[in-house]
C-alpha positions in Angstrom: -0.8 3.6 -48.6 -3.7 3.6 -51.1 -4.9 0.2 -52.3 -3.8 -1.7 -49.2 -5.8 -3.0 -46.3 -3.0 -2.6 -43.7 -2.8 0.8 -42.0 0.9 1.4 -41.5 2.3 4.0 -39.1 3.8 6.9 -41.2 6.9 7.0 -39.0 9.6 4.6 -37.7 10.8 4.1 -34.2 14.1 5.7 -33.0 13.8 5.2 -29.2 11.8 2.8 -27.1 10.4 2.8 -23.6 10.0 -0.5 -21.8 6.6 -1.8 -20.7 6.2 -4.0 -17.6 4.1 -7.1 -17.7 2.0 -7.9 -14.6 -0.1 -10.9 -13.6 -3.8 -10.9 -13.0 -3.2 -11.4 -9.3 -0.9 -8.5 -9.1 -3.3 -6.3 -11.0 -6.1 -7.4 -8.6 -4.0 -6.1 -5.7 -2.9 -3.0 -7.4 -6.5 -2.0 -8.3 -7.7 -2.6 -4.7 -4.8 -0.4 -3.4 -5.9 2.3 -5.9 -9.5 2.1 -4.5 -10.8 0.9 -7.9 -9.9 4.2 -9.6 -7.2 3.8 -12.3 -6.3 7.5 -11.9 -4.7 6.4 -8.6 -2.5 3.7 -10.3 1.2 4.5 -10.8 2.3 4.2 -14.5 4.6 1.3 -14.1 1.6 -0.9 -13.2 -0.1 -0.1 -16.5 0.6 -2.0 -19.7 -1.5 -0.1 -22.3 -2.4 3.4 -21.1 -5.6 4.7 -22.8 -6.5 6.9 -19.9 -6.1 10.0 -22.0 -4.6 11.3 -25.3 -3.7 14.5 -23.5 0.1 15.1 -23.1 0.8 11.5 -24.0 2.0 11.9 -27.6 5.3 10.8 -28.9 7.1 13.9 -30.3 8.9 13.8 -33.6 12.6 14.3 -34.3 11.8 17.8 -35.6 10.1 18.7 -32.4 13.0 17.3 -30.3 15.5 19.2 -32.5 13.4 22.4 -31.9 13.5 21.9 -28.2 17.3 22.1 -28.3 16.9 25.6 -29.8 14.4 26.8 -27.2 15.0 30.4 -26.2 14.5 30.6 -22.4 14.5 34.4 -22.2 12.0 35.6 -19.6 10.4 38.1 -21.9 10.0 38.2 -25.7 11.9 35.0 -26.5 12.3 33.9 -30.1 10.5 30.7 -29.2 7.5 32.7 -28.1 7.6 34.7 -31.4 7.7 31.4 -33.3 4.7 30.0 -31.4 2.7 33.3 -31.7 3.3 33.4 -35.5 2.0 29.9 -35.9 -1.0 30.3 -33.7 -2.0 33.6 -35.3 -1.7 32.0 -38.7 -3.9 29.1 -37.7 -6.6 31.0 -35.7 -6.6 34.3 -37.4 -7.1 35.9 -34.0 -5.1 39.0 -33.0 -4.3 38.3 -29.3 -2.5 35.1 -28.3 -1.8 34.2 -24.6 0.4 31.1 -23.9 -0.6 28.9 -21.0 1.0 25.8 -19.4 -2.1 23.8 -20.5 -5.7 24.2 -21.6 -7.0 24.1 -18.1 -5.1 27.2 -17.2 -6.6 29.0 -20.2 -10.0 27.9 -19.1 -9.5 29.1 -15.5 -8.3 32.5 -16.7 -11.1 33.0 -19.3 -14.1 31.5 -17.4 -13.3 33.0 -14.0 -13.4 36.4 -15.8 -16.4 35.8 -18.0 -18.3 33.9 -15.3 -18.4 36.8 -12.8 -21.8 37.5 -11.4 -23.2 34.0 -12.3 -23.6 33.5 -16.0 -24.8 30.7 -18.2 -22.4 28.9 -20.6 -23.8 26.8 -23.4 -21.9 24.1 -25.3 -22.4 21.0 -27.4 -20.9 19.3 -24.4 -18.6 20.8 -21.8 -15.7 18.6 -20.9 -14.9 17.9 -17.2 -12.3 20.7 -16.6 -14.4 23.2 -18.6 -17.5 22.5 -16.6 -15.5 22.6 -13.3 -13.9 25.9 -14.1 -17.3 27.4 -15.1 -19.1 26.0 -12.0 -16.3 27.0 -9.7 -16.8 30.6 -10.8 -20.5 30.4 -9.7 -21.9 30.0 -13.2 -23.8 27.2 -14.8 -22.9 25.0 -17.8 -25.6 23.6 -20.0 -25.1 21.0 -22.7 -27.2 21.0 -25.8 -25.9 18.3 -28.2 -28.0 17.3 -31.2 -30.4 14.4 -30.4 -28.4 12.1 -32.8 -25.4 12.6 -30.5 -27.1 10.7 -27.7 -27.8 7.7 -29.9 -24.7 5.5 -29.8 -25.8 3.0 -32.5 -27.2 5.0 -35.4 -24.8 6.4 -38.0 -24.8 10.2 -38.2 -21.8 12.0 -39.7 -21.7 15.0 -37.2 -22.9 13.8 -33.8 -20.8 16.5 -32.2 -23.1 19.3 -33.5 -24.7 21.8 -31.2 -28.6 21.9 -31.3 -29.1 25.4 -32.8 -32.9 25.4 -32.1 -32.3 24.9 -28.4 -29.4 27.4 -28.5 -31.7 30.2 -29.6 -34.4 29.2 -27.1 -31.8 29.2 -24.3 -30.4 32.5 -25.2 -33.8 34.1 -25.1 -34.7 32.3 -21.9 -31.6 33.3 -20.0 -31.3 36.7 -21.8 -28.2 37.4 -23.9 -26.6 39.6 -21.2 -26.6 36.6 -18.8 -25.0 34.2 -21.3 -21.2 34.2 -20.6 -20.3 32.4 -23.9 -21.3 29.7 -26.3 -18.5 27.0 -26.5 -18.2 24.7 -29.4 -15.9 21.8 -28.6 -14.2 20.2 -31.6 -14.2 17.3 -31.6 -16.9 16.8 -29.0 -14.9 14.8 -26.4 -17.6 14.1 -23.8 -20.0 13.1 -26.6 -17.9 10.3 -27.9 -15.2 12.2 -29.8 -17.7 13.2 -32.5 -17.0 15.9 -35.0 -18.8 19.2 -35.6 -19.8 20.2 -39.1 -18.8 23.5 -40.7 -22.4 24.2 -41.4 -23.2 23.8 -37.7 -20.4 26.2 -36.8 -21.7 28.7 -39.2 -25.2 28.4 -37.8 -24.1 28.8 -34.2 -22.0 31.8 -35.2 -24.9 33.5 -36.9 -27.1 33.0 -33.8 -24.3 34.4 -31.5 -23.9 37.4 -33.7 -27.6 38.0 -33.8 -27.7 38.2 -30.0 -24.2 39.6 -29.5 -23.1 36.6 -27.5 -19.4 35.5 -27.3 -18.6 32.4 -29.3 -15.5 30.3 -28.3 -13.9 27.3 -29.9 -12.5 24.6 -27.7 -10.1 23.5 -30.3 -7.7 20.9 -28.8 -8.6 18.4 -31.5 -9.3 20.8 -34.4 -7.1 18.9 -36.9 -9.0 15.7 -36.3 -12.3 17.6 -36.7 -11.0 19.1 -40.0 -10.4 15.5 -41.3 -14.0 14.6 -40.8 -15.3 17.8 -42.4 -13.1 17.1 -45.5 -14.3 13.5 -45.8 -17.9 13.9 -44.8 -19.2 17.4 -45.6 -20.0 18.4 -49.2 -17.9 21.2 -50.6 -14.8 20.5 -48.6 -13.4 17.6 -50.5 -10.6 19.6 -52.2 -9.7 21.9 -49.2 -6.6 21.2 -47.1 -7.0 20.2 -43.5 -5.4 23.4 -42.3 -7.6 25.5 -44.5 -10.7 23.9 -43.1 -9.4 24.5 -39.5 -8.7 28.1 -40.3 -12.3 28.5 -41.5 -13.6 27.0 -38.2 -11.6 29.5 -36.3 -12.9 32.4 -38.4 -16.4 32.0 -37.0 -15.3 32.2 -33.4 -14.5 35.2 -31.2 -11.7 33.3 -29.5 -10.4 29.8 -28.7 -9.0 27.8 -25.9 -6.5 25.0 -26.7 -4.9 22.3 -24.8 -1.8 21.9 -27.0 -1.3 18.5 -25.4 -3.7 17.0 -28.0 -3.4 18.2 -31.6 -0.2 20.1 -31.1 1.5 16.7 -30.4 3.3 17.9 -27.2 3.5 16.8 -23.6 2.7 20.2 -22.1 1.3 23.5 -23.3 -1.8 25.5 -24.4 -3.0 28.9 -25.5 -5.9 31.3 -25.4 -6.6 33.3 -28.6 -9.0 36.3 -28.7 -10.2 38.9 -31.2 -11.2 41.5 -28.6 -8.5 43.7 -27.0 -10.4 44.5 -23.8 -11.0 40.9 -23.1 -7.5 40.0 -23.9 -6.1 42.7 -21.6 -8.2 41.4 -18.7 -7.1 37.8 -19.3 -3.5 38.9 -19.7 -3.6 40.5 -16.3 -4.8 37.2 -14.8 -2.2 35.3 -16.7 0.7 37.4 -15.4 -0.6 37.2 -11.8 -1.1 33.4 -11.8 0.9 31.8 -14.6 3.9 33.9 -15.7 4.8 36.8 -18.0 2.6 37.3 -21.1 5.2 35.8 -23.5 5.7 32.5 -21.7 2.6 31.9 -19.5 4.1 29.1 -17.6 5.8 27.5 -20.5 9.5 27.0 -21.2 11.0 28.2 -24.5 11.6 24.6 -25.6 7.9 23.8 -25.0 6.8 26.7 -27.2 9.2 25.5 -30.0 7.7 22.0 -29.8 4.1 23.4 -30.0 4.9 25.6 -33.0 6.4 22.6 -34.9 3.6 20.2 -33.8 0.9 22.5 -35.0 2.4 22.1 -38.5 2.9 18.3 -38.3 -0.6 17.6 -37.1 -2.1 18.8 -40.5 0.1 16.5 -42.6 -2.3 14.3 -44.7 -0.4 11.0 -44.0 -0.4 11.6 -40.3 -4.1 12.5 -40.1 -5.1 9.5 -42.3 -3.2 7.1 -40.1 -4.5 8.7 -36.9 -8.2 8.5 -37.9 -8.0 5.1 -39.6 -6.0 3.4 -36.9 -8.6 4.6 -34.3 -11.4 3.3 -36.5 -9.6 0.0 -36.9 -10.0 -0.7 -33.2 -13.6 0.4 -33.1 -14.5 -1.6 -36.2 -13.0 -4.8 -34.7 -14.7 -4.3 -31.4 -18.1 -3.6 -33.0 -17.7 -6.7 -35.2 -17.5 -8.8 -32.0 -20.6 -7.3 -30.6 -19.1 -4.6 -28.2 -21.6 -1.8 -28.0 -19.9 1.5 -28.8 -20.4 5.1 -30.0 -20.8 4.8 -33.8 -19.3 6.1 -36.0 -15.9 6.0 -34.2 -14.4 9.4 -33.3 -11.0 10.6 -34.1 -9.0 10.2 -30.9 -10.8 7.4 -29.0 -13.2 4.5 -29.0 -16.1 5.0 -26.6 -17.7 1.9 -25.2 -21.4 2.1 -24.2 -21.1 0.5 -20.7 -24.8 0.7 -20.0 -25.5 -1.6 -22.9 -22.4 -3.8 -22.2 -23.5 -4.3 -18.6 -27.4 -4.1 -18.6 -27.3 -5.9 -15.2 -25.5 -3.0 -13.5 -27.8 0.0 -12.6 -26.5 3.5 -13.3 -26.1 4.2 -9.5 -23.6 1.3 -9.4 -21.6 2.9 -12.2 -21.3 0.4 -15.1 -18.7 2.5 -16.8 -16.4 2.4 -13.7 -17.0 -1.4 -13.6 -15.8 -1.7 -17.2 -12.8 0.5 -16.4 -11.8 -1.9 -13.6 -12.3 -5.0 -15.7 -10.2 -3.8 -18.5 -7.3 -3.2 -16.1 -7.8 -6.6 -14.4 -8.0 -8.6 -17.6 -5.2 -6.9 -19.6 -3.5 -4.0 -17.7 -5.4 -1.5 -19.9 -6.0 1.8 -18.2 -9.1 3.8 -19.5 -11.5 6.4 -18.1 -15.2 6.5 -17.4 -17.2 9.3 -19.0 -20.5 8.8 -17.4 -22.1 9.2 -14.0 -18.8 9.1 -12.1 -17.5 12.0 -14.1 -20.7 13.9 -14.7 -23.3 12.6 -12.2 -24.9 15.0 -9.8 -26.9 14.6 -6.6 -30.4 15.8 -5.8 -31.4 17.2 -2.4 -31.9 13.6 -1.1 -28.3 12.8 -2.2 -29.7 10.5 -4.9 -27.7 10.2 -8.1 -28.8 12.2 -11.1 -27.1 10.2 -13.8 -25.2 11.4 -16.8 -26.9 11.2 -20.2 -24.6 8.4 -21.2 -22.4 5.8 -19.5 -19.3 5.7 -21.7 -15.8 4.4 -21.2 -13.2 6.1 -23.4 -10.2 4.3 -24.9 -8.2 7.4 -25.7 -5.3 6.5 -28.0 -2.0 8.5 -27.5 -0.7 9.9 -30.8 2.3 8.1 -32.4 2.8 5.8 -29.4 1.3 2.4 -29.8 1.7 0.0 -32.8 -0.6 -2.4 -34.5 0.3 -5.3 -32.2 -0.7 -3.3 -29.1 -4.1 -2.7 -30.7 -4.5 -6.4 -31.5 -3.8 -7.2 -27.9 -6.5 -4.7 -26.8 -9.0 -6.5 -29.0 -8.0 -9.9 -27.4 -8.7 -8.4 -24.0 -12.2 -7.4 -25.1 -12.8 -11.0 -26.0 -12.3 -11.9 -22.3 -14.5 -8.9 -21.3 -17.4 -10.1 -23.5 -17.1 -13.7 -22.2 -17.4 -12.6 -18.5 -19.7 -9.6 -18.8 -22.7 -11.3 -17.1 -20.8 -11.9 -13.9 -19.4 -8.3 -13.4 -20.6 -6.3 -10.3 -20.9 -2.6 -9.9 -19.2 -0.2 -7.4 -20.1 2.5 -4.9 -18.2 5.7 -4.3 -17.0 6.0 -0.7 -14.9 9.2 -0.8 -15.1 12.1 -3.3 -14.1 15.8 -3.6 -16.6 18.5 -4.6 -15.2 19.0 -8.1 -13.8 16.6 -10.7 -14.4 13.7 -8.4 -13.4 11.1 -11.0 -9.7 12.1 -10.6 -9.4 11.2 -7.0 -12.6 9.5 -5.8 -12.3 6.1 -4.0 -14.6 3.2 -4.7 -15.5 -0.2 -3.3 -16.8 -3.3 -5.0 -20.4 -4.2 -4.4 
């Protein structure tokens, strides 16, 4: 509502899910049993779940009604036709492949494009994107703009890709060895920061110059469109959907986890302009996921995606979504919590390195904060730092990530204002005790995506 300070949710609650309150002593034991990795906690032990905004949205009554009309035909269902129409209208791309989630689309696309060992360049690859690329034998290189590595200074589009470095890298690696350039909107690993339309145009021009494939990782494209409309000159009077459609127009294809900005609990898609590439990916889809008109999704899932991709561009929803996330960030910043500024669309990112200057990076300050948030308030979050992205050198010494962040990813249409106020109170406790917090060490880890299942011990 214009003219009011209070941000109200543009919906009312029809159904509730109980939350279970735990004591500090219980959480202490639960965390120890989970080896200081909140991914290993069971959900009933969590009060406020900010682990991810992926697949955790509350669906609308329209989406639930659509699910009742889901056509579960194996081939060519009406639900697939509905989803295909909506995705084609949004992306402008000719070939649409449904997948059970974004990770499946990544595996299909990057296993094909990465054959023979290629280089993939991005503003910042997220964890599953990087893992699928590296699993194929290729390399993933991040080139965010310098402003994106500065958590404190205001810059409207910290998610931008460094176009000077991009051209240098393409020439260094040679265009034939570049598998694709991937622009992630918003830039999740870089603090949920948006990409400007001008940056997308510039990246597209360079890719066309060298005949390099340009892909859009578009799982939060509606949120990115909001920031373009409100921060970039010339877009003030454009609709959010129109802005998103322009973003897609500069790309040769896109990968989407529909579990974010399609407001559903499961689903995704791959969209492409090129028929030969689409045919190759379709073959892989049929072999591993399902027939080309369902790709591992039920008809009811596809109906919910089609409806959600309409709802996500509603102005009242997007205003509430962005402003309610900023509300949490503004309050934390006012109390002195170091965080990525300005606040992104789907999450607040805490700078754990600055919050815990006493904890060296090889003792994982981000994971320490993740544990403290759970201990103090039952809040589950995720580290986006050297646990998630750290590498080892030949002496098995840690090569740290560029930033040590903790992401408070806010599920869409799930939590109310009082839940957010509670989170703010928990941070008051975090700030009061921060000088006494110790780091952790990793005692067991897999080769890829270690943050999901690694086990840690307190130091």
